[in-house]
N, C-alpha and C positions, 0 to 999 in steps of 0.2 A: 504493500500500500504506500510505503514511503516513496518508492520509485515512481509509482503512478502519480503521487502528489507533486513531486518535483517535475515530472514530465509535463503534467497538466499546466503547472505554473509557467514553464518554459514556452509551451505552446501558446498560452494566452499573451504572454509578454511579446512574443514574436509577432502576433497579429494585432495586439492592442496598443502597441507603442505609437502607432500612427495617430491615435486620438489625443496624444499628450499635448501637442501644440494647440489644437482646437479647444480642449478643456481648459488650458491655461488662459486662452483668450476669453472664453466664456466666463470663467470664474473672476477674471479681472474686471469684467464689465458689469456684472450684476450686483444687486444689493444683497445684504445678508439673508433676508427672508426669501430670496430667490435661489439660493445655493442648493437647497434640497431638490429643486426641480431638475437641476443638471444631473445630480446623482440618480434621480428616478429615471430620467430619460436614458442615461447610460445603461442602467440595469435592465430596463425594458427592452432596449435595442439588442443588448447582448443576449437576453433570455430568448428573444425571438430567433436570433441567429443560431443559438445552441439547440433550441427546440426543433427547428427545421432540419438542421444538420443531423440530429439524432434520428428523426423520422426517416430521413434518406438512408442513413447508415444502417438502421434496423430493418430497412426494406418496406416500411409502412408507406413511404412516399417514393415514387419512382423518378420524379422530376424535381430538379432545383430550378427556381425561376431563372429564365434566360438572362444572361449577363447584361444584355443591352437594356432589358427591362429594369434591372437593378440600377443600371447606369442612369436611367431617367431621373432617379432620385437625386442625381448630381445637380439637377436644375435648382434644387432647394438652396444649397450653399451658394450657387451662382447668383440666384435671385437675392439672397441676403447680402452678398458682397456689393452688388449693384445698388441695392436699396440703401445700404448704409452709406455708400459713397454719395448718392444723391441727397440723402438727408443731411450729410455733413455740409454739402454746398448750400442747402436751404437754411439749416438752423444748427449751429454747432452745439447748442445746449441739448439737442435731441438726437445726437448723431451716434450714440452708442447702441449696442445690441439690445439692451433692455428696452429701449423705446419702441422697438419693433414688436414687442410681445406684451405691451402694457395695455392694449385695448381689448375690449371684449369682456365677457362675464367670467372668464376663467383664464388662468395663466397658461399661455401656450408654449412656454419655453421648453418644458419637458417633452412635448410632442415634437418640437423641432429637433431637439437633441436626439430623440429616438430615431427620427428619419435620417439624420446625418450619420448615425451609427450604422443604420441599415444600408445607406447609400455606399458606405465604405466597406461593405461586407463580402464582396466577391472573393477576395483573397481568403477571408475567414472560412467561407464554405469549402474552398479548395483544400484547406488544411484540416478543418474540423471533421469533415465527413470521413476521409480515410483514417484519421486518428481514432475516431469513435468505433470504426469497424474492427480495430485491433483490441478492443477492450471487452471484458465481460461485464455483466450488469453491476456487480459490486464496484468494479473499477470505474465504470461510467458515473456512478453516484459520487465516488471520491473526486473524480475529475470535475464534475459539475459544482461540487462544494468548493473546490480549489478555485475554479473560475469565478465563483461568486465572491470569494475573499479577495482575489486578485483585482477584480473590478473596483472594489472598495479601496484597495491600496493605490490603484492608478488614479482614482478620483481624489484621494487624499493628497497624494504627491503633487498632482496638478494644482490643487487648491493651495497647498503650502507654497509652491513655487510662485503662484500668482500673488500671494500675500507678501512676498519678499519686496522690500522697498526698491531694490535695484530693478527687479522685473516690472513691478507695477508702475514705477516712474518712467521706464523706457516705453512701456506700452502706452501709458497716458500721453507721453510726449509725441510718439509717432503713430498713435492709433489712427490718425487721419489716413495713413497709408497702409499700415500693417494689417488691420482688420479686414478692409475690403479686398486687399491683394490675396490674403490667405484664403478667404472664403471663395473668391472667384477662381483662384488657382485650384482649390480643392474640387470645386464643381467641374471645371474643365478636365482635371485629372481623372475624376471618377467616370465621367462620360467617355473619355478617351480609352481608359484602361478596360472598360466593359464593352467596347465596340459600339457604343450608342451612336456616335457620329456616322459611322459606316452604315449602320442599320437604318438610320433616318435618311441618309443619302440615297440608299437603295430603294427606300419606300417612295421618296419624292421623285427620283429620276429612274 
């Protein structure tokens, strides 16, 4: 079980490290009462990825969503980056990420974080599915528990890094460029990696 635990931790770190920069940016932008929504979104997104991977690995589901369909979720961070950039030009006081989720009757931040996690999940599926096929049921339970703990560790490390004066000051100083560029870049990367641009081109032409 110890080997399984260490292996599971290594597998999650290998796939989850991509979220570190995004989480740092999100934690640095939101108020204290919004922090829990980032944790919730990260956990929900990861749980969906693990659940689908398990279903495929156990033979319950025969198909993983086509990569280009997953890639369409890349439109979300692309939209956020453009929206933040536009709002910065219109009103500097409302240019942070939080202002995009403050409207409506419920907080939408955790939903957005969930979709960002899912949008970045193509590589996760390619690793989790074959990994789960090598485990028995007891080992799967151990792996899922380790994944759950490691998600919390990732969120905590991101939060602590975002709380450092050096990091928070740099982000605050250059957020006019950092935040939009990171989100727009993430959206383009997700769509490119999943073949979404090629699929859309073939549909249109």
